[in-house]
MARBA-3410 file (N, C-alpha, C, O; in Angstrom, 1 decimal):
65
58.8,-96.7,-108.3,58.8,-96.1,-109.6,57.8,-96.8,-110.5,57.8,-98.0,-110.7 ~ 56.9,-96.0,-111.1,55.9,-96.6,-111.9,56.4,-96.9,-113.3,57.4,-96.3,-113.7 ~ 55.7,-97.7,-114.0,56.1,-98.0,-115.4,55.7,-96.9,-116.3,54.7,-96.2,-116.1 ~ 56.5,-96.7,-117.3,56.2,-95.7,-118.3,55.1,-96.2,-119.2,55.0,-97.4,-119.5 ~ 54.3,-95.4,-119.7,53.2,-95.9,-120.6,53.7,-96.4,-121.9,54.8,-95.9,-122.4
53.0,-97.3,-122.5,53.4,-97.9,-123.8,53.1,-96.9,-124.8,52.1,-96.2,-124.8 ~ 54.0,-96.8,-125.8,53.9,-95.8,-126.9,53.7,-96.6,-128.2,54.4,-97.5,-128.5 ~ 52.7,-96.2,-128.9,52.4,-96.9,-130.2,52.9,-96.0,-131.3,52.7,-94.8,-131.4 ~ 53.7,-96.7,-132.2,54.2,-96.0,-133.4,53.3,-96.3,-134.6,53.0,-97.4,-134.8 ~ 53.0,-95.2,-135.3,52.1,-95.3,-136.5,52.9,-95.1,-137.7,53.8,-94.3,-137.8
52.5,-95.8,-138.8,53.1,-95.7,-140.1,52.0,-95.7,-141.1,51.2,-96.6,-141.1 ~ 51.9,-94.6,-141.9,50.8,-94.5,-142.8,49.4,-94.6,-142.1,48.5,-95.2,-142.7 ~ 49.3,-94.1,-140.9,48.1,-94.0,-140.2,47.7,-95.4,-139.5,46.6,-95.5,-138.9 ~ 48.6,-96.4,-139.6,48.3,-97.7,-139.0,49.4,-98.0,-137.9,50.5,-97.6,-138.1 ~ 48.9,-98.6,-136.8,49.9,-99.0,-135.8,50.9,-100.0,-136.4,50.5,-100.9,-137.0
52.2,-99.7,-136.2,53.2,-100.6,-136.7,54.3,-101.1,-135.7,55.0,-102.0,-136.0 ~ 54.3,-100.5,-134.5,55.3,-100.9,-133.5,54.9,-100.4,-132.2,54.0,-99.5,-132.1 ~ 55.5,-100.9,-131.1,55.2,-100.5,-129.8,56.5,-100.3,-129.1,57.4,-101.1,-129.2 ~ 56.6,-99.2,-128.3,57.7,-98.9,-127.5,57.3,-99.1,-126.1,56.3,-98.5,-125.6 ~ 58.0,-99.9,-125.3,57.7,-100.2,-123.9,59.0,-100.2,-123.1,60.1,-100.4,-123.6
58.8,-100.1,-121.8,59.9,-100.1,-120.9,60.7,-101.4,-121.0,60.1,-102.5,-121.2 ~ 62.0,-101.3,-120.9,62.9,-102.5,-121.1,62.6,-103.6,-120.0,62.5,-104.8,-120.4 ~ 62.3,-103.2,-118.8,62.0,-104.1,-117.8,60.7,-104.9,-118.1,60.6,-106.1,-117.9 ~ 59.7,-104.1,-118.6,58.5,-104.8,-118.9,58.7,-105.8,-120.1,58.1,-106.9,-120.1 ~ 59.5,-105.4,-121.0,59.8,-106.3,-122.2,60.4,-107.6,-121.7,60.1,-108.7,-122.1
61.4,-107.4,-120.7,62.1,-108.6,-120.2,61.1,-109.5,-119.4,61.2,-110.7,-119.5 ~ 60.2,-108.9,-118.7,59.2,-109.7,-118.0,58.2,-110.4,-119.0,57.9,-111.6,-118.7 ~ 57.9,-109.8,-120.1,57.1,-110.5,-121.1,57.8,-111.7,-121.7,57.2,-112.7,-121.9 ~ 59.1,-111.5,-122.0,59.9,-112.6,-122.5,60.0,-113.8,-121.5,59.9,-114.9,-121.9 ~ 60.1,-113.4,-120.2,60.2,-114.5,-119.2,58.9,-115.2,-119.1,58.9,-116.4,-119.0
57.8,-114.5,-119.1,56.5,-115.1,-119.1,56.2,-116.0,-120.3,55.7,-117.1,-120.2 ~ 56.7,-115.6,-121.5,56.5,-116.4,-122.7,57.4,-117.7,-122.6,56.9,-118.7,-122.9 ~ 58.6,-117.6,-122.0,59.4,-118.7,-121.9,58.7,-119.7,-120.9,58.7,-120.9,-121.1 ~ 58.2,-119.2,-119.8,57.5,-120.0,-118.8,56.3,-120.7,-119.5,56.1,-121.9,-119.2 ~ 55.5,-120.0,-120.3,54.4,-120.6,-121.0,54.9,-121.7,-121.9,54.3,-122.8,-122.0
56.0,-121.5,-122.7,56.5,-122.5,-123.6,56.9,-123.7,-122.8,56.7,-124.9,-123.2 ~ 57.6,-123.5,-121.6,58.0,-124.6,-120.8,56.8,-125.4,-120.3,56.8,-126.7,-120.3 ~ 55.7,-124.8,-119.9,54.5,-125.5,-119.5,53.9,-126.3,-120.6,53.4,-127.4,-120.4 ~ 53.9,-125.7,-121.8,53.4,-126.4,-123.0,54.2,-127.7,-123.2,53.6,-128.8,-123.5 ~ 55.5,-127.6,-123.2,56.4,-128.7,-123.3,56.1,-129.8,-122.3,56.1,-131.0,-122.6
56.0,-129.4,-121.0,55.7,-130.3,-119.9,54.4,-131.0,-120.2,54.3,-132.2,-120.0 ~ 53.3,-130.3,-120.6,52.0,-130.9,-120.9,52.2,-131.9,-122.0,51.6,-133.0,-121.9 ~ 52.9,-131.6,-123.0,53.1,-132.6,-124.1,53.9,-133.8,-123.6,53.5,-134.9,-124.0 ~ 54.9,-133.6,-122.8,55.6,-134.8,-122.2,54.7,-135.6,-121.4,54.8,-136.9,-121.4 ~ 53.9,-135.0,-120.6,53.0,-135.8,-119.7,51.9,-136.5,-120.4,51.3,-137.5,-119.9
51.6,-136.1,-121.6,50.5,-136.8,-122.4,51.0,-138.0,-123.1,50.2,-138.8,-123.5 ~ 52.3,-138.3,-123.1,52.9,-139.4,-123.7,53.2,-140.5,-122.7,53.5,-140.1,-121.5 ~ 53.1,-141.8,-123.0,53.5,-142.8,-122.0,55.0,-142.7,-121.7,55.8,-142.4,-122.6 ~ 55.3,-143.1,-120.5,56.7,-143.1,-120.1,57.5,-144.2,-120.7,56.9,-145.3,-120.8 ~ 58.7,-144.0,-121.1,59.5,-145.1,-121.7,60.8,-145.1,-120.9,61.4,-144.1,-120.7
61.2,-146.3,-120.4,62.4,-146.4,-119.6,63.4,-147.3,-120.4,63.0,-148.1,-121.2 ~ 64.7,-147.0,-120.1,65.7,-147.9,-120.6,66.8,-148.0,-119.5,66.8,-147.2,-118.6 ~ 67.6,-149.0,-119.6,68.6,-149.2,-118.6,69.7,-148.2,-118.7,69.9,-147.6,-119.7 ~ 70.4,-147.9,-117.6,71.5,-147.0,-117.6,72.6,-147.4,-118.5,73.1,-146.5,-119.2 ~ 72.8,-148.6,-118.6,73.9,-149.1,-119.5,73.6,-148.8,-120.9,74.4,-148.4,-121.7
72.3,-149.0,-121.3,71.9,-148.7,-122.7,72.0,-147.2,-123.0,72.5,-146.8,-124.0 ~ 71.6,-146.4,-122.0,71.6,-145.0,-122.2,73.1,-144.5,-122.4,73.4,-143.7,-123.3 ~ 74.0,-145.0,-121.5,75.4,-144.6,-121.6,76.0,-145.1,-122.9,76.9,-144.4,-123.5 ~ 75.7,-146.2,-123.4,76.3,-146.7,-124.6,75.7,-146.0,-125.9,76.5,-145.7,-126.8 ~ 74.4,-145.8,-125.9,73.8,-145.3,-127.1,73.7,-143.7,-127.2,73.9,-143.2,-128.2
73.5,-143.1,-126.0,73.2,-141.7,-126.1,74.3,-140.8,-125.6,74.3,-139.6,-125.9 ~ 75.2,-141.3,-124.8,76.4,-140.5,-124.3,77.7,-141.3,-124.6,78.3,-141.8,-123.7 ~ 78.1,-141.3,-125.9,79.3,-142.1,-126.1,80.5,-141.4,-125.5,80.6,-140.2,-125.4 ~ 81.4,-142.2,-125.0,82.6,-141.7,-124.4,82.5,-141.4,-122.9,83.5,-141.0,-122.3 ~ 81.4,-141.7,-122.3,81.2,-141.4,-120.9,81.4,-142.7,-120.2,81.3,-142.7,-118.9
END
């Protein structure tokens, strides 16, 4: 089954919205999320690693565990 063509909605002679297939929209959202995850990973890799002991982590960051 082929994808339906994108439909452009005009208001006052100017494009104002796009109607597209729901599956295509979901794929776009998934790609955007993947891109954002990659950006976050790149930012994390650009910073030096910092380590702390497990005991410190459990006491400071996860109280009650």
